C-alpha positions in Angstrom: 67.4 -48.2 79.6 68.3 -51.8 79.2 67.7 -54.7 81.6 71.4 -54.9 82.3 71.6 -51.2 83.2 68.6 -51.7 85.5 70.2 -54.6 87.3 73.3 -52.5 87.8 71.2 -49.8 89.5 69.4 -52.4 91.5 72.7 -53.4 93.1 73.1 -49.9 94.5 69.5 -49.0 95.4 66.0 -50.4 95.3 64.5 -47.0 94.7 64.4 -45.1 91.4 62.6 -41.9 90.3 62.1 -41.4 86.5 61.9 -37.8 85.3 59.8 -36.8 82.3 59.6 -33.5 80.4 56.5 -31.6 81.1 55.5 -31.5 77.4 57.1 -34.9 76.4 55.2 -36.3 73.4 54.0 -39.9 73.7 54.2 -40.1 77.5 52.0 -43.1 77.6 54.1 -45.0 75.2 57.4 -44.1 76.9 56.2 -45.3 80.4 55.9 -48.9 79.0 59.7 -49.3 79.4 59.3 -48.9 83.2 57.8 -52.3 83.3 61.4 -53.6 83.0 62.2 -51.8 86.3 59.2 -53.2 88.1 60.2 -56.7 86.9 63.5 -56.3 88.8 61.6 -55.7 92.0 62.5 -52.0 92.3 60.3 -49.2 93.8 59.6 -46.8 91.0 58.4 -43.2 91.3 57.6 -40.8 88.5 58.1 -37.0 88.4 57.0 -34.7 85.6 58.1 -31.1 85.2 56.0 -28.0 84.3 55.2 -27.6 80.7 58.1 -26.4 78.6 60.6 -27.6 81.2 62.9 -30.6 81.1 65.2 -31.9 84.0 68.2 -30.0 82.7 66.5 -26.6 82.2 64.6 -26.9 85.5 67.6 -27.8 87.5 69.8 -25.0 86.1 67.3 -22.3 87.1 66.2 -23.8 90.4 68.2 -23.7 93.7 69.1 -27.1 95.0 66.8 -27.0 98.0 63.9 -26.0 95.9 64.7 -28.7 93.3 64.8 -31.4 96.0 61.6 -30.1 97.5 59.9 -30.2 94.1 60.9 -33.8 93.6 59.6 -34.8 97.0 56.3 -33.0 96.5 55.6 -34.1 92.9 57.0 -37.6 92.6 54.2 -40.2 92.4 54.3 -43.9 92.8 54.5 -45.3 89.3 51.5 -47.6 89.5 49.3 -44.8 90.7 50.7 -42.4 88.1 50.1 -44.9 85.3 46.6 -45.8 86.4 45.5 -42.1 86.6 47.1 -41.4 83.2 45.4 -44.3 81.5 42.0 -43.6 83.0 42.2 -40.0 81.7 42.7 -41.5 78.2 39.9 -44.0 78.5 37.3 -41.5 80.0 33.9 -43.0 79.3 34.9 -45.5 76.5 34.2 -49.0 78.1 36.2 -50.9 75.4 39.2 -48.6 75.8 38.8 -48.8 79.6 38.9 -52.6 79.4 42.1 -52.5 77.4 43.8 -50.1 79.7 42.8 -52.2 82.8 44.6 -55.2 81.2 47.6 -52.9 80.5 47.6 -51.8 84.1 47.4 -55.3 85.5 50.2 -56.3 83.1 52.5 -53.8 84.8 51.5 -55.1 88.3 52.2 -58.7 87.1 55.8 -57.7 86.6 56.2 -57.0 90.3 57.8 -60.0 92.1 56.6 -59.2 95.6 53.1 -60.5 96.2 52.3 -58.1 99.0 53.1 -55.1 96.7 51.0 -56.6 94.0 47.9 -57.0 96.2 48.3 -53.4 97.5 48.5 -52.1 93.9 45.5 -54.2 92.9 43.5 -52.6 95.7 44.6 -49.1 94.6 43.8 -49.8 90.9 40.4 -51.2 92.0 39.7 -47.8 93.6 41.0 -45.7 90.7 39.4 -47.7 88.0 36.1 -48.5 89.8 36.3 -52.2 89.2 36.2 -55.1 91.7 39.4 -56.5 93.1 38.5 -60.0 92.3 38.3 -59.3 88.5 41.7 -57.7 88.7 43.1 -60.6 90.7 41.7 -63.1 88.1 43.2 -61.1 85.3 46.5 -60.9 87.2 46.6 -64.7 87.6 45.9 -65.3 83.9 48.7 -62.9 82.9 51.2 -64.5 85.3 50.3 -68.0 84.0 50.7 -66.9 80.4 54.1 -65.3 81.1 55.2 -68.5 82.8 54.1 -70.6 79.9 55.8 -68.3 77.4 59.0 -68.4 79.3 58.8 -72.2 79.5 58.5 -72.4 75.7 61.3 -70.0 75.2 63.5 -72.0 77.5 62.8 -75.2 75.6 63.7 -73.5 72.3 67.0 -72.4 73.8 67.7 -75.9 75.1 67.1 -77.3 71.6 69.5 -74.9 70.0 72.1 -75.5 72.7 74.2 -78.6 72.0 76.5 -80.1 74.6 77.8 -83.3 73.0 76.9 -85.4 70.1 76.9 -89.2 69.9 75.0 -91.6 67.8 74.3 -94.2 70.5 70.6 -95.1 71.0 68.7 -93.4 73.7 69.1 -95.1 77.1 65.8 -95.8 78.9 67.1 -96.4 82.4 66.4 -93.8 85.0 69.4 -91.8 86.2 69.7 -90.0 89.5 70.9 -86.7 88.0 71.7 -85.1 91.4 73.7 -88.1 92.5 75.7 -88.0 89.2 76.4 -84.3 89.4 77.6 -84.5 93.0 79.7 -87.5 92.1 81.2 -85.4 89.3 82.1 -82.6 91.7 84.0 -85.1 93.9 85.7 -86.4 90.7 86.8 -82.9 89.8 88.2 -82.3 93.3 90.2 -85.6 93.2 91.6 -85.0 89.7 92.1 -81.3 89.6 91.3 -79.8 93.0 94.7 -78.3 93.6 95.2 -77.0 90.1 95.1 -73.2 89.6 92.9 -72.0 86.7 91.5 -68.8 85.3 87.8 -68.3 85.9 85.4 -65.6 84.7 84.2 -63.2 87.3 81.6 -60.4 86.8 82.5 -57.1 88.5 81.0 -53.6 88.8 83.4 -51.0 87.3 83.1 -47.4 86.4 84.1 -46.5 82.8 85.8 -43.4 81.6 82.5 -41.5 81.7 81.9 -42.5 85.3 79.1 -44.9 84.4 79.0 -48.1 86.4 78.8 -51.2 84.2 79.4 -55.0 84.5 82.8 -56.1 83.4 84.0 -59.6 82.8 87.4 -60.3 84.2 89.5 -63.5 84.5 90.7 -64.3 87.9 92.9 -67.2 89.1 91.5 -69.6 91.7 92.5 -73.1 92.9 89.8 -75.4 91.6 88.8 -76.5 95.1 88.4 -72.8 96.1 86.2 -72.0 93.1 83.9 -75.0 93.8 83.7 -74.2 97.5 82.9 -70.5 96.9 80.2 -71.4 94.3 78.4 -73.8 96.6 78.6 -71.3 99.5 77.2 -68.6 97.2 74.2 -70.7 96.4 73.9 -72.0 100.0 74.0 -75.6 98.6 75.2 -78.6 100.5 75.7 -82.0 98.8 72.7 -84.1 99.4 74.3 -87.6 99.4 75.7 -88.3 102.9 78.8 -90.1 101.6 79.6 -87.3 99.2 79.2 -84.8 102.0 81.8 -86.6 104.1 84.3 -86.9 101.2 83.7 -83.2 100.2 84.3 -82.0 103.8 87.5 -84.2 104.1 88.8 -82.9 100.8 88.3 -79.3 101.7 90.2 -79.8 105.0 93.0 -81.6 103.2 93.4 -78.9 100.5 93.4 -76.2 103.1 96.2 -77.9 105.1 98.3 -79.4 102.3 100.0 -77.6 99.4 100.3 -80.8 97.3 97.5 -83.3 96.9 98.8 -86.9 97.2 96.0 -89.5 96.9 97.9 -92.2 98.8 98.4 -89.9 101.8 94.9 -88.5 101.6 93.0 -91.8 101.8 95.0 -93.1 104.7 92.7 -91.5 107.3 89.4 -92.3 105.4 86.8 -94.9 106.2 86.4 -98.0 104.0 83.2 -96.7 102.3 84.9 -93.5 101.4 87.9 -95.2 99.9 85.7 -97.6 97.9 83.7 -94.7 96.5 86.8 -92.7 95.6 88.3 -95.7 93.8 85.0 -96.2 91.8 85.0 -92.6 90.8 88.6 -92.6 89.5 88.0 -95.9 87.6 84.8 -94.6 86.0 86.7 -91.4 84.9 89.2 -93.5 83.1 86.7 -95.7 81.4 84.4 -92.9 80.2 81.3 -95.1 80.6 78.7 -92.3 80.7 76.7 -92.1 77.5 74.0 -89.7 76.2 74.4 -87.3 79.2 73.3 -84.3 77.2 69.7 -85.4 77.5 70.1 -85.3 81.3 71.6 -81.8 81.3 75.0 -83.2 82.3 78.1 -82.3 80.3 81.0 -84.7 79.9 84.5 -83.3 79.8 86.0 -83.7 76.3 89.6 -83.7 75.3 89.5 -80.1 74.0 88.0 -78.7 77.2 89.9 -76.9 79.9 89.6 -77.6 83.6 88.0 -74.2 84.2 85.3 -74.9 81.6 84.7 -78.3 83.1 84.3 -76.9 86.6 82.0 -74.0 85.3 79.8 -76.4 83.3 79.4 -78.7 86.3 78.4 -76.0 88.8 76.0 -74.4 86.3 74.4 -77.8 85.6 74.0 -78.5 89.3 72.3 -75.0 89.7 70.1 -75.7 86.7 69.0 -79.1 88.1 68.2 -77.8 91.6 66.2 -74.8 90.3 64.4 -77.0 87.7 63.3 -79.4 90.5 61.8 -76.4 92.4 59.9 -75.3 89.3 58.5 -78.9 88.9 57.4 -78.9 92.5 55.6 -75.5 92.1 53.9 -76.8 89.0 52.7 -79.7 91.0 51.2 -77.4 93.6 49.4 -75.4 90.9 47.9 -78.6 89.4 46.6 -79.8 92.8 44.7 -76.6 93.6 43.8 -74.9 90.3 40.8 -73.0 91.8 42.7 -71.3 94.6 44.6 -68.0 94.5 47.9 -69.2 93.0 49.4 -65.7 92.3 52.3 -66.2 94.7 53.1 -69.7 93.4 52.9 -68.6 89.8 55.2 -65.7 90.5 57.7 -67.9 92.2 57.6 -70.4 89.3 58.1 -67.5 86.8 61.1 -66.2 88.8 62.7 -69.6 88.9 62.1 -70.2 85.2 63.8 -66.9 84.4 66.8 -68.1 86.5 67.0 -71.3 84.5 67.0 -69.2 81.3 69.9 -67.2 82.8 71.8 -70.5 83.5 71.1 -71.6 79.9 72.6 -68.4 78.5 75.5 -68.5 80.9 76.3 -72.1 80.1 76.3 -71.2 76.4 78.8 -68.4 77.0 81.0 -70.7 79.0 81.1 -73.3 76.2 81.5 -70.8 73.3 84.5 -69.2 75.0 86.4 -72.5 74.5 85.1 -73.7 71.1 
């Protein structure tokens, strides 16, 4: 079972029961894969069949009502199942027990929900006969290590991901990245808002075998529609008040008019809006923005399509907003290093995974056109 398959299941249900043969060899090794399911925030139960039986043979000779009753009676919560299984292996060997406790806490660390983690810590403390505080300290260490590893991986991906090349010296002035990205969205709307382009959508679709899988399809949107839907999906509003006003006016205009005419559009605008729009259009012509790749902002090149330009801009905005949240969480961790930071660490780890997803998606968007 792959992470993509798990995410597909997660869209349909939060609950999953994994069935194991009664005499399956290497059961302990095979249950490690279920950590991937826990990582997606799903509720996992495990059911084993009598020795010599597998799900197919047992189902064929058992009436449906008895089969369902067997599953209800014998399915165990995965964490409890794994803890009991590992403790049977460890028995009275203290070294082996210590290794298995860390293994157990490693599975709990995959669970995004803090309340569930604490409940499982309590249950493991009871089963393993070890204090909750020791387990909580181990959990915090594992979450912190996972966060650090993901951060390193993300940096490596950023290094291998090139947006533009130029030989100009690095600029030292500070740039308001959020301001520039929001300004860029307004620029796209002014230049291409009414253009119809093909954008990539991900849909759930059953294949010939009836298995539901994610399929990439191209769908036509007006550029202003795609931008509006993307911001609505993320529940994002432009932060700059002037850009908010222009964005709102542009959306109203596009929805009412079939053709965008700049002269007609600006007639009802206020002076500050007209001045900003003029500045944006002049800057687009002059191409004065240099070394933007170091700021995670991509500049539209001559060989890029409008759809790519829009997709890169929206992904860059998402990347920036999530990265800012991660930095705020890191600040909280540094201020109170001695407190229970499990929830904050978990949030930071989840957001770091999201940035990694943005990086991969941005790479796919660019490779499609180069």
